PQR file with spaces between the fields and no chain letter, atoms N, CA, C, O and H, PARSE charges and radii, in Angstrom:
ATOM       1  N    UNK     1     -31.814   63.788  -19.113 -0.4000 1.5000
ATOM       2  CA   UNK     1     -31.255   63.439  -20.547 -0.0000 2.0000
ATOM       3  C    UNK     1     -32.398   62.221  -21.277  0.5500 1.7000
ATOM       4  O    UNK     1     -32.623   61.285  -20.510 -0.5500 1.4000
ATOM       5  N    UNK     2     -33.066   62.148  -22.539 -0.4000 1.5000
ATOM       6  CA   UNK     2     -32.785   60.897  -22.988 -0.0000 2.0000
ATOM       7  C    UNK     2     -32.333   59.961  -23.222  0.5500 1.7000
ATOM       8  O    UNK     2     -32.718   58.802  -23.068 -0.5500 1.4000
ATOM       9  H    UNK     2     -32.883   62.908  -23.163  0.4000 1.0000
ATOM      10  N    UNK     3     -31.022   60.596  -23.822 -0.4000 1.5000
ATOM      11  CA   UNK     3     -30.569   59.736  -24.750 -0.0000 2.0000
ATOM      12  C    UNK     3     -29.561   58.963  -23.561  0.5500 1.7000
ATOM      13  O    UNK     3     -29.026   57.874  -23.770 -0.5500 1.4000
ATOM      14  H    UNK     3     -30.709   61.538  -23.946  0.4000 1.0000
ATOM      15  N    UNK     4     -29.407   59.786  -22.211 -0.4000 1.5000
ATOM      16  CA   UNK     4     -28.028   59.326  -21.638 -0.0000 2.0000
ATOM      17  C    UNK     4     -28.430   57.731  -21.145  0.5500 1.7000
ATOM      18  O    UNK     4     -29.419   57.194  -20.646 -0.5500 1.4000
ATOM      19  H    UNK     4     -29.842   60.670  -22.040  0.4000 1.0000
ATOM      20  N    UNK     5     -27.244   57.360  -21.528 -0.4000 1.5000
ATOM      21  CA   UNK     5     -26.877   55.787  -21.085 -0.0000 2.0000
ATOM      22  C    UNK     5     -26.475   55.188  -19.966  0.5500 1.7000
ATOM      23  O    UNK     5     -26.184   54.014  -20.196 -0.5500 1.4000
ATOM      24  H    UNK     5     -26.440   57.797  -21.933  0.4000 1.0000
ATOM      25  N    UNK     6     -26.252   55.677  -18.195 -0.4000 1.5000
ATOM      26  CA   UNK     6     -25.209   55.938  -17.255 -0.0000 2.0000
ATOM      27  C    UNK     6     -26.377   55.136  -16.878  0.5500 1.7000
ATOM      28  O    UNK     6     -27.560   55.420  -17.066 -0.5500 1.4000
ATOM      29  H    UNK     6     -26.489   56.630  -18.008  0.4000 1.0000
ATOM      30  N    UNK     7     -25.819   53.967  -16.249 -0.4000 1.5000
ATOM      31  CA   UNK     7     -27.905   53.787  -15.323 -0.0000 2.0000
ATOM      32  C    UNK     7     -27.421   53.554  -13.500  0.5500 1.7000
ATOM      33  O    UNK     7     -28.107   53.242  -12.526 -0.5500 1.4000
ATOM      34  H    UNK     7     -24.858   53.737  -16.096  0.4000 1.0000
ATOM      35  N    UNK     8     -25.654   53.933  -13.671 -0.4000 1.5000
ATOM      36  CA   UNK     8     -26.171   54.771  -12.492 -0.0000 2.0000
ATOM      37  C    UNK     8     -26.390   56.007  -11.132  0.5500 1.7000
ATOM      38  O    UNK     8     -25.548   56.308  -10.286 -0.5500 1.4000
ATOM      39  H    UNK     8     -25.097   54.186  -14.462  0.4000 1.0000
ATOM      40  N    UNK     9     -27.745   56.534  -11.280 -0.4000 1.5000
ATOM      41  CA   UNK     9     -29.117   57.509  -11.422 -0.0000 2.0000
ATOM      42  C    UNK     9     -28.373   58.167   -9.965  0.5500 1.7000
ATOM      43  O    UNK     9     -28.639   59.337   -9.692 -0.5500 1.4000
ATOM      44  H    UNK     9     -28.429   56.289  -11.967  0.4000 1.0000
ATOM      45  N    UNK    10     -27.362   57.315   -8.972 -0.4000 1.5000
ATOM      46  CA   UNK    10     -27.203   57.542   -7.668 -0.0000 2.0000
ATOM      47  C    UNK    10     -26.031   59.040   -7.749  0.5500 1.7000
ATOM      48  O    UNK    10     -26.023   60.085   -7.098 -0.5500 1.4000
ATOM      49  H    UNK    10     -27.146   56.364   -9.194  0.4000 1.0000
ATOM      50  N    UNK    11     -25.388   58.670   -8.543 -0.4000 1.5000
ATOM      51  CA   UNK    11     -24.009   59.490   -8.709 -0.0000 2.0000
ATOM      52  C    UNK    11     -24.612   61.059   -8.712  0.5500 1.7000
ATOM      53  O    UNK    11     -25.756   61.193   -9.145 -0.5500 1.4000
ATOM      54  H    UNK    11     -25.394   57.821   -9.071  0.4000 1.0000
ATOM      55  N    UNK    12     -23.913   62.210   -8.264 -0.4000 1.5000
ATOM      56  CA   UNK    12     -24.354   63.453   -7.953 -0.0000 2.0000
ATOM      57  C    UNK    12     -25.246   63.692   -9.581  0.5500 1.7000
ATOM      58  O    UNK    12     -26.417   64.036   -9.746 -0.5500 1.4000
ATOM      59  H    UNK    12     -22.983   62.100   -7.912  0.4000 1.0000
ATOM      60  N    UNK    13     -23.600   63.181  -11.198 -0.4000 1.5000
ATOM      61  CA   UNK    13     -23.210   64.079  -12.371 -0.0000 2.0000
ATOM      62  C    UNK    13     -24.313   63.476  -12.962  0.5500 1.7000
ATOM      63  O    UNK    13     -24.973   64.090  -13.800 -0.5500 1.4000
ATOM      64  H    UNK    13     -22.649   62.902  -11.064  0.4000 1.0000
ATOM      65  N    UNK    14     -24.590   62.336  -12.620 -0.4000 1.5000
ATOM      66  CA   UNK    14     -26.127   62.066  -13.708 -0.0000 2.0000
ATOM      67  C    UNK    14     -26.624   63.108  -14.292  0.5500 1.7000
ATOM      68  O    UNK    14     -26.119   64.150  -13.874 -0.5500 1.4000
ATOM      69  H    UNK    14     -24.054   61.837  -11.939  0.4000 1.0000
ATOM      70  N    UNK    15     -27.445   63.248  -15.123 -0.4000 1.5000
ATOM      71  CA   UNK    15     -27.902   63.516  -15.766 -0.0000 2.0000
ATOM      72  C    UNK    15     -29.233   64.105  -15.310  0.5500 1.7000
ATOM      73  O    UNK    15     -29.839   65.157  -15.518 -0.5500 1.4000
ATOM      74  H    UNK    15     -27.855   62.401  -15.462  0.4000 1.0000
ATOM      75  N    UNK    16     -29.493   62.698  -14.414 -0.4000 1.5000
ATOM      76  CA   UNK    16     -30.867   63.302  -13.971 -0.0000 2.0000
ATOM      77  C    UNK    16     -30.627   63.659  -12.801  0.5500 1.7000
ATOM      78  O    UNK    16     -31.603   63.716  -12.053 -0.5500 1.4000
ATOM      79  H    UNK    16     -29.001   61.844  -14.244  0.4000 1.0000
ATOM      80  N    UNK    17     -29.845   63.865  -12.477 -0.4000 1.5000
ATOM      81  CA   UNK    17     -29.422   64.565  -11.206 -0.0000 2.0000
ATOM      82  C    UNK    17     -29.102   66.271  -10.825  0.5500 1.7000
ATOM      83  O    UNK    17     -28.391   66.772   -9.955 -0.5500 1.4000
ATOM      84  H    UNK    17     -29.052   63.819  -13.085  0.4000 1.0000
ATOM      85  N    UNK    18     -30.045   66.937  -11.988 -0.4000 1.5000
ATOM      86  CA   UNK    18     -29.353   68.836  -12.541 -0.0000 2.0000
ATOM      87  C    UNK    18     -29.413   68.906  -14.068  0.5500 1.7000
ATOM      88  O    UNK    18     -29.080   68.136  -14.969 -0.5500 1.4000
ATOM      89  H    UNK    18     -30.623   66.530  -12.695  0.4000 1.0000
ATOM      90  N    UNK    19     -30.178   70.594  -13.994 -0.4000 1.5000
ATOM      91  CA   UNK    19     -30.104   70.263  -15.292 -0.0000 2.0000
ATOM      92  C    UNK    19     -28.608   70.356  -16.203  0.5500 1.7000
ATOM      93  O    UNK    19     -28.391   70.780  -17.338 -0.5500 1.4000
ATOM      94  H    UNK    19     -30.448   71.219  -13.262  0.4000 1.0000
ATOM      95  N    UNK    20     -28.158   70.059  -15.684 -0.4000 1.5000
ATOM      96  CA   UNK    20     -26.245   70.529  -16.846 -0.0000 2.0000
ATOM      97  C    UNK    20     -26.221   69.445  -17.375  0.5500 1.7000
ATOM      98  O    UNK    20     -25.168   68.839  -17.178 -0.5500 1.4000
ATOM      99  H    UNK    20     -28.335   69.715  -14.762  0.4000 1.0000
ATOM     100  N    UNK    21     -26.925   68.956  -17.954 -0.4000 1.5000
ATOM     101  CA   UNK    21     -27.177   68.100  -19.466 -0.0000 2.0000
ATOM     102  C    UNK    21     -25.734   66.846  -18.622  0.5500 1.7000
ATOM     103  O    UNK    21     -25.712   66.372  -17.487 -0.5500 1.4000
ATOM     104  H    UNK    21     -27.780   69.449  -18.115  0.4000 1.0000
ATOM     105  N    UNK    22     -24.517   66.645  -20.027 -0.4000 1.5000
ATOM     106  CA   UNK    22     -24.050   66.193  -19.402 -0.0000 2.0000
ATOM     107  C    UNK    22     -22.327   66.193  -18.831  0.5500 1.7000
ATOM     108  O    UNK    22     -21.504   65.308  -18.596 -0.5500 1.4000
ATOM     109  H    UNK    22     -24.535   67.030  -20.949  0.4000 1.0000
ATOM     110  N    UNK    23     -22.331   68.289  -18.742 -0.4000 1.5000
ATOM     111  CA   UNK    23     -21.209   68.541  -18.863 -0.0000 2.0000
ATOM     112  C    UNK    23     -20.162   68.542  -17.404  0.5500 1.7000
ATOM     113  O    UNK    23     -19.006   68.963  -17.453 -0.5500 1.4000
ATOM     114  H    UNK    23     -22.999   69.008  -18.932  0.4000 1.0000
ATOM     115  N    UNK    24     -20.885   67.924  -15.966 -0.4000 1.5000
ATOM     116  CA   UNK    24     -20.102   67.636  -14.791 -0.0000 2.0000
ATOM     117  C    UNK    24     -19.519   66.574  -15.024  0.5500 1.7000
ATOM     118  O    UNK    24     -18.403   66.307  -14.579 -0.5500 1.4000
ATOM     119  H    UNK    24     -21.824   67.583  -15.926  0.4000 1.0000
ATOM     120  N    UNK    25     -20.449   65.558  -16.018 -0.4000 1.5000
ATOM     121  CA   UNK    25     -19.578   63.710  -16.258 -0.0000 2.0000
ATOM     122  C    UNK    25     -18.693   63.948  -16.755  0.5500 1.7000
ATOM     123  O    UNK    25     -17.772   63.524  -16.058 -0.5500 1.4000
ATOM     124  H    UNK    25     -21.355   65.775  -16.380  0.4000 1.0000
ATOM     125  N    UNK    26     -18.259   64.493  -17.772 -0.4000 1.5000
ATOM     126  CA   UNK    26     -17.399   65.075  -18.562 -0.0000 2.0000
ATOM     127  C    UNK    26     -16.306   65.949  -17.808  0.5500 1.7000
ATOM     128  O    UNK    26     -15.151   65.632  -17.527 -0.5500 1.4000
ATOM     129  H    UNK    26     -19.007   64.838  -18.339  0.4000 1.0000
ATOM     130  N    UNK    27     -16.869   66.933  -17.600 -0.4000 1.5000
ATOM     131  CA   UNK    27     -15.261   67.050  -16.770 -0.0000 2.0000
ATOM     132  C    UNK    27     -14.570   66.278  -15.765  0.5500 1.7000
ATOM     133  O    UNK    27     -13.353   66.364  -15.600 -0.5500 1.4000
ATOM     134  H    UNK    27     -17.807   67.191  -17.828  0.4000 1.0000
ATOM     135  N    UNK    28     -15.352   65.497  -15.065 -0.4000 1.5000
ATOM     136  CA   UNK    28     -14.855   64.804  -13.464 -0.0000 2.0000
ATOM     137  C    UNK    28     -14.388   63.963  -14.915  0.5500 1.7000
ATOM     138  O    UNK    28     -13.658   64.714  -15.562 -0.5500 1.4000
ATOM     139  H    UNK    28     -16.341   65.426  -15.199  0.4000 1.0000
ATOM     140  N    UNK    29     -14.622   62.407  -15.737 -0.4000 1.5000
ATOM     141  CA   UNK    29     -13.942   62.456  -16.403 -0.0000 2.0000
ATOM     142  C    UNK    29     -12.139   62.495  -17.389  0.5500 1.7000
ATOM     143  O    UNK    29     -11.291   61.606  -17.471 -0.5500 1.4000
ATOM     144  H    UNK    29     -15.215   61.797  -15.211  0.4000 1.0000
ATOM     145  N    UNK    30     -12.151   63.891  -17.971 -0.4000 1.5000
ATOM     146  CA   UNK    30     -11.459   64.815  -18.343 -0.0000 2.0000
ATOM     147  C    UNK    30     -10.669   64.646  -17.043  0.5500 1.7000
ATOM     148  O    UNK    30      -9.913   63.695  -17.245 -0.5500 1.4000
ATOM     149  H    UNK    30     -12.840   64.613  -17.904  0.4000 1.0000
ATOM     150  N    UNK    31     -10.486   65.112  -15.817 -0.4000 1.5000
ATOM     151  CA   UNK    31      -9.379   65.361  -15.190 -0.0000 2.0000
ATOM     152  C    UNK    31      -9.781   64.222  -14.513  0.5500 1.7000
ATOM     153  O    UNK    31     -10.045   64.533  -13.351 -0.5500 1.4000
ATOM     154  H    UNK    31     -11.100   65.885  -15.653  0.4000 1.0000
ATOM     155  N    UNK    32      -9.909   63.308  -14.674 -0.4000 1.5000
ATOM     156  CA   UNK    32      -9.833   62.203  -13.858 -0.0000 2.0000
ATOM     157  C    UNK    32      -9.040   61.021  -15.018  0.5500 1.7000
ATOM     158  O    UNK    32      -9.171   59.841  -14.691 -0.5500 1.4000
ATOM     159  H    UNK    32      -9.695   63.055  -15.618  0.4000 1.0000
ATOM     160  N    UNK    33      -8.249   61.304  -16.321 -0.4000 1.5000
ATOM     161  CA   UNK    33      -8.205   60.881  -17.461 -0.0000 2.0000
ATOM     162  C    UNK    33      -8.781   59.790  -16.572  0.5500 1.7000
ATOM     163  O    UNK    33      -8.163   59.185  -15.695 -0.5500 1.4000
ATOM     164  H    UNK    33      -8.143   62.262  -16.587  0.4000 1.0000
ATOM     165  N    UNK    34     -10.494   59.565  -17.045 -0.4000 1.5000
ATOM     166  CA   UNK    34     -11.261   58.741  -17.381 -0.0000 2.0000
ATOM     167  C    UNK    34     -12.508   59.122  -18.460  0.5500 1.7000
ATOM     168  O    UNK    34     -13.146   60.175  -18.450 -0.5500 1.4000
ATOM     169  H    UNK    34     -10.996   60.056  -17.758  0.4000 1.0000
ATOM     170  N    UNK    35     -12.721   57.785  -19.561 -0.4000 1.5000
ATOM     171  CA   UNK    35     -14.171   58.094  -20.453 -0.0000 2.0000
ATOM     172  C    UNK    35     -14.806   58.154  -19.977  0.5500 1.7000
ATOM     173  O    UNK    35     -14.409   57.737  -18.888 -0.5500 1.4000
ATOM     174  H    UNK    35     -12.204   56.929  -19.569  0.4000 1.0000
ATOM     175  N    UNK    36     -16.264   58.559  -19.854 -0.4000 1.5000
ATOM     176  CA   UNK    36     -17.339   58.198  -19.482 -0.0000 2.0000
ATOM     177  C    UNK    36     -18.046   57.297  -19.763  0.5500 1.7000
ATOM     178  O    UNK    36     -18.327   56.876  -20.885 -0.5500 1.4000
ATOM     179  H    UNK    36     -16.586   58.898  -20.738  0.4000 1.0000
ATOM     180  N    UNK    37     -18.588   56.723  -18.156 -0.4000 1.5000
ATOM     181  CA   UNK    37     -19.310   54.911  -18.813 -0.0000 2.0000
ATOM     182  C    UNK    37     -20.072   54.837  -20.471  0.5500 1.7000
ATOM     183  O    UNK    37     -19.980   53.881  -21.241 -0.5500 1.4000
ATOM     184  H    UNK    37     -18.360   57.065  -17.245  0.4000 1.0000
ATOM     185  N    UNK    38     -20.857   56.194  -20.734 -0.4000 1.5000
ATOM     186  CA   UNK    38     -21.648   56.077  -22.010 -0.0000 2.0000
ATOM     187  C    UNK    38     -21.136   55.957  -23.424  0.5500 1.7000
ATOM     188  O    UNK    38     -21.710   56.034  -24.511 -0.5500 1.4000
ATOM     189  H    UNK    38     -20.933   56.971  -20.108  0.4000 1.0000
ATOM     190  N    UNK    39     -19.689   55.713  -23.027 -0.4000 1.5000
ATOM     191  CA   UNK    39     -18.968   54.859  -24.007 -0.0000 2.0000
ATOM     192  C    UNK    39     -19.081   53.623  -24.324  0.5500 1.7000
ATOM     193  O    UNK    39     -19.526   52.906  -25.221 -0.5500 1.4000
ATOM     194  H    UNK    39     -19.223   55.650  -22.144  0.4000 1.0000
ATOM     195  N    UNK    40     -18.422   53.562  -23.088 -0.4000 1.5000
ATOM     196  CA   UNK    40     -18.766   51.697  -22.699 -0.0000 2.0000
ATOM     197  C    UNK    40     -19.516   50.742  -22.990  0.5500 1.7000
ATOM     198  O    UNK    40     -19.496   49.562  -23.340 -0.5500 1.4000
ATOM     199  H    UNK    40     -18.060   54.144  -22.360  0.4000 1.0000
ATOM     200  N    UNK    41     -20.832   52.377  -22.518 -0.4000 1.5000
ATOM     201  CA   UNK    41     -22.044   51.110  -22.888 -0.0000 2.0000
ATOM     202  C    UNK    41     -22.281   51.237  -24.204  0.5500 1.7000
ATOM     203  O    UNK    41     -22.872   50.292  -24.726 -0.5500 1.4000
ATOM     204  H    UNK    41     -20.849   53.335  -22.234  0.4000 1.0000
ATOM     205  N    UNK    42     -21.981   52.147  -24.883 -0.4000 1.5000
ATOM     206  CA   UNK    42     -22.264   52.061  -26.606 -0.0000 2.0000
ATOM     207  C    UNK    42     -21.870   50.834  -27.252  0.5500 1.7000
ATOM     208  O    UNK    42     -22.429   50.324  -28.223 -0.5500 1.4000
ATOM     209  H    UNK    42     -21.500   52.915  -24.459  0.4000 1.0000
ATOM     210  N    UNK    43     -20.472   50.234  -26.393 -0.4000 1.5000
ATOM     211  CA   UNK    43     -20.217   49.229  -27.072 -0.0000 2.0000
ATOM     212  C    UNK    43     -20.997   47.854  -26.500  0.5500 1.7000
ATOM     213  O    UNK    43     -21.738   47.070  -27.092 -0.5500 1.4000
ATOM     214  H    UNK    43     -20.018   50.648  -25.604  0.4000 1.0000
ATOM     215  N    UNK    44     -20.391   47.889  -24.696 -0.4000 1.5000
ATOM     216  CA   UNK    44     -21.980   46.095  -24.604 -0.0000 2.0000
ATOM     217  C    UNK    44     -21.499   47.007  -22.806  0.5500 1.7000
ATOM     218  O    UNK    44     -20.619   47.171  -21.961 -0.5500 1.4000
ATOM     219  H    UNK    44     -19.789   48.526  -24.214  0.4000 1.0000
ATOM     220  N    UNK    45     -23.132   47.374  -23.279 -0.4000 1.5000
ATOM     221  CA   UNK    45     -23.566   47.692  -22.007 -0.0000 2.0000
ATOM     222  C    UNK    45     -23.231   46.600  -20.687  0.5500 1.7000
ATOM     223  O    UNK    45     -23.675   47.235  -19.730 -0.5500 1.4000
ATOM     224  H    UNK    45     -23.847   47.240  -23.966  0.4000 1.0000
ATOM     225  N    UNK    46     -22.790   45.548  -20.244 -0.4000 1.5000
ATOM     226  CA   UNK    46     -21.731   44.493  -19.346 -0.0000 2.0000
ATOM     227  C    UNK    46     -20.697   44.799  -19.862  0.5500 1.7000
ATOM     228  O    UNK    46     -20.116   44.335  -20.844 -0.5500 1.4000
ATOM     229  H    UNK    46     -22.429   45.032  -21.021  0.4000 1.0000
ATOM     230  N    UNK    47     -20.267   46.235  -18.654 -0.4000 1.5000
ATOM     231  CA   UNK    47     -19.028   46.851  -18.639 -0.0000 2.0000
ATOM     232  C    UNK    47     -18.359   45.447  -16.836  0.5500 1.7000
ATOM     233  O    UNK    47     -18.797   45.722  -15.719 -0.5500 1.4000
ATOM     234  H    UNK    47     -20.738   46.613  -17.856  0.4000 1.0000
ATOM     235  N    UNK    48     -17.699   44.595  -16.962 -0.4000 1.5000
ATOM     236  CA   UNK    48     -17.154   43.819  -16.244 -0.0000 2.0000
ATOM     237  C    UNK    48     -16.573   44.879  -14.698  0.5500 1.7000
ATOM     238  O    UNK    48     -17.095   45.249  -13.646 -0.5500 1.4000
ATOM     239  H    UNK    48     -17.344   44.371  -17.869  0.4000 1.0000
ATOM     240  N    UNK    49     -15.356   45.017  -15.304 -0.4000 1.5000
ATOM     241  CA   UNK    49     -13.955   45.366  -13.746 -0.0000 2.0000
ATOM     242  C    UNK    49     -14.518   47.126  -14.114  0.5500 1.7000
ATOM     243  O    UNK    49     -13.451   47.740  -14.088 -0.5500 1.4000
ATOM     244  H    UNK    49     -14.932   44.717  -16.159  0.4000 1.0000
ATOM     245  N    UNK    50     -15.204   47.758  -14.305 -0.4000 1.5000
ATOM     246  CA   UNK    50     -15.353   49.011  -13.994 -0.0000 2.0000
ATOM     247  C    UNK    50     -13.996   49.528  -14.212  0.5500 1.7000
ATOM     248  O    UNK    50     -13.711   50.471  -13.473 -0.5500 1.4000
ATOM     249  H    UNK    50     -16.071   47.259  -14.326  0.4000 1.0000
ATOM     250  N    UNK    51     -13.212   49.204  -14.923 -0.4000 1.5000
ATOM     251  CA   UNK    51     -11.964   50.232  -15.449 -0.0000 2.0000
ATOM     252  C    UNK    51     -12.774   51.544  -16.801  0.5500 1.7000
ATOM     253  O    UNK    51     -13.375   51.405  -17.866 -0.5500 1.4000
ATOM     254  H    UNK    51     -13.444   48.439  -15.522  0.4000 1.0000
ATOM     255  N    UNK    52     -12.467   52.368  -16.215 -0.4000 1.5000
ATOM     256  CA   UNK    52     -13.173   53.479  -16.824 -0.0000 2.0000
ATOM     257  C    UNK    52     -12.131   54.437  -17.010  0.5500 1.7000
ATOM     258  O    UNK    52     -12.385   55.618  -17.245 -0.5500 1.4000
ATOM     259  H    UNK    52     -11.979   52.480  -15.350  0.4000 1.0000
ATOM     260  N    UNK    53     -10.223   53.696  -16.854 -0.4000 1.5000
ATOM     261  CA   UNK    53      -9.320   54.453  -18.289 -0.0000 2.0000
ATOM     262  C    UNK    53      -9.307   54.123  -19.166  0.5500 1.7000
ATOM     263  O    UNK    53     -10.019   53.279  -19.709 -0.5500 1.4000
ATOM     264  H    UNK    53     -10.017   52.736  -16.662  0.4000 1.0000
ATOM     265  N    UNK    54      -7.958   55.092  -19.767 -0.4000 1.5000
ATOM     266  CA   UNK    54      -7.598   55.046  -21.108 -0.0000 2.0000
ATOM     267  C    UNK    54      -8.263   53.130  -21.993  0.5500 1.7000
ATOM     268  O    UNK    54      -9.124   52.658  -22.735 -0.5500 1.4000
ATOM     269  H    UNK    54      -7.379   55.778  -19.325  0.4000 1.0000
ATOM     270  N    UNK    55      -6.544   52.598  -20.812 -0.4000 1.5000
ATOM     271  CA   UNK    55      -6.487   51.409  -20.918 -0.0000 2.0000
ATOM     272  C    UNK    55      -8.227   50.548  -20.855  0.5500 1.7000
ATOM     273  O    UNK    55      -8.925   49.935  -21.663 -0.5500 1.4000
ATOM     274  H    UNK    55      -5.844   52.981  -20.209  0.4000 1.0000
ATOM     275  N    UNK    56      -8.322   50.903  -19.599 -0.4000 1.5000
ATOM     276  CA   UNK    56      -9.190   49.737  -19.792 -0.0000 2.0000
ATOM     277  C    UNK    56     -10.659   49.572  -20.390  0.5500 1.7000
ATOM     278  O    UNK    56     -11.537   48.772  -20.068 -0.5500 1.4000
ATOM     279  H    UNK    56      -7.755   51.401  -18.942  0.4000 1.0000
ATOM     280  N    UNK    57     -10.659   51.059  -21.831 -0.4000 1.5000
ATOM     281  CA   UNK    57     -11.753   51.400  -22.449 -0.0000 2.0000
ATOM     282  C    UNK    57     -11.002   50.527  -23.820  0.5500 1.7000
ATOM     283  O    UNK    57     -11.600   49.631  -24.415 -0.5500 1.4000
ATOM     284  H    UNK    57      -9.946   51.709  -22.093  0.4000 1.0000
ATOM     285  N    UNK    58      -9.963   50.862  -24.080 -0.4000 1.5000
ATOM     286  CA   UNK    58      -8.990   49.973  -25.127 -0.0000 2.0000
ATOM     287  C    UNK    58      -9.601   48.744  -24.159  0.5500 1.7000
ATOM     288  O    UNK    58     -10.647   49.259  -23.765 -0.5500 1.4000
ATOM     289  H    UNK    58      -9.477   51.590  -23.596  0.4000 1.0000
ATOM     290  N    UNK    59      -9.555   47.794  -23.730 -0.4000 1.5000
ATOM     291  CA   UNK    59      -9.622   46.542  -23.644 -0.0000 2.0000
ATOM     292  C    UNK    59     -11.551   46.259  -23.442  0.5500 1.7000
ATOM     293  O    UNK    59     -12.417   45.472  -23.823 -0.5500 1.4000
ATOM     294  H    UNK    59      -8.705   47.375  -24.050  0.4000 1.0000
ATOM     295  N    UNK    60     -11.435   47.241  -22.762 -0.4000 1.5000
ATOM     296  CA   UNK    60     -13.615   46.665  -23.272 -0.0000 2.0000
ATOM     297  C    UNK    60     -14.259   46.503  -25.247  0.5500 1.7000
ATOM     298  O    UNK    60     -14.978   45.733  -25.884 -0.5500 1.4000
ATOM     299  H    UNK    60     -10.731   47.880  -22.452  0.4000 1.0000
ATOM     300  N    UNK    61     -13.313   47.955  -25.563 -0.4000 1.5000
ATOM     301  CA   UNK    61     -13.380   47.534  -27.300 -0.0000 2.0000
ATOM     302  C    UNK    61     -13.272   46.231  -27.098  0.5500 1.7000
ATOM     303  O    UNK    61     -14.131   45.518  -26.578 -0.5500 1.4000
ATOM     304  H    UNK    61     -12.730   48.581  -25.046  0.4000 1.0000
ATOM     305  N    UNK    62     -11.970   45.819  -27.600 -0.4000 1.5000
ATOM     306  CA   UNK    62     -11.062   44.612  -27.966 -0.0000 2.0000
ATOM     307  C    UNK    62     -11.843   43.236  -27.597  0.5500 1.7000
ATOM     308  O    UNK    62     -12.052   42.295  -28.362 -0.5500 1.4000
ATOM     309  H    UNK    62     -11.272   46.398  -28.023  0.4000 1.0000
ATOM     310  N    UNK    63     -12.154   43.331  -26.480 -0.4000 1.5000
ATOM     311  CA   UNK    63     -13.137   42.028  -25.523 -0.0000 2.0000
ATOM     312  C    UNK    63     -14.912   41.459  -26.593  0.5500 1.7000
ATOM     313  O    UNK    63     -15.451   40.395  -26.896 -0.5500 1.4000
ATOM     314  H    UNK    63     -11.984   44.095  -25.858  0.4000 1.0000
ATOM     315  N    UNK    64     -15.304   43.557  -26.886 -0.4000 1.5000
ATOM     316  CA   UNK    64     -16.584   42.896  -27.334 -0.0000 2.0000
ATOM     317  C    UNK    64     -16.539   43.945  -28.795  0.5500 1.7000
ATOM     318  O    UNK    64     -17.442   44.769  -28.938 -0.5500 1.4000
ATOM     319  H    UNK    64     -14.866   44.422  -26.640  0.4000 1.0000
ATOM     320  N    UNK    65     -15.373   43.826  -29.883 -0.4000 1.5000
ATOM     321  CA   UNK    65     -15.974   43.804  -31.019 -0.0000 2.0000
ATOM     322  C    UNK    65     -15.260   43.165  -32.145  0.5500 1.7000
ATOM     323  O    UNK    65     -15.784   43.114  -33.258 -0.5500 1.4000
ATOM     324  H    UNK    65     -14.639   43.156  -29.767  0.4000 1.0000
């Protein structure tokens, strides 16, 4: 996926590792009540604490906007 901003290419859910696009990553995040890293990267690619929860995303946005 040319637009995917996730840099974790070792992750089996990363679109570079299969032909299912973002679906697998999004399904995993929804199941785990997390936000995909691409949303964090849109705000600022320097994600310091790797807290991908909704609260972690809110903190990331507040810190970087």
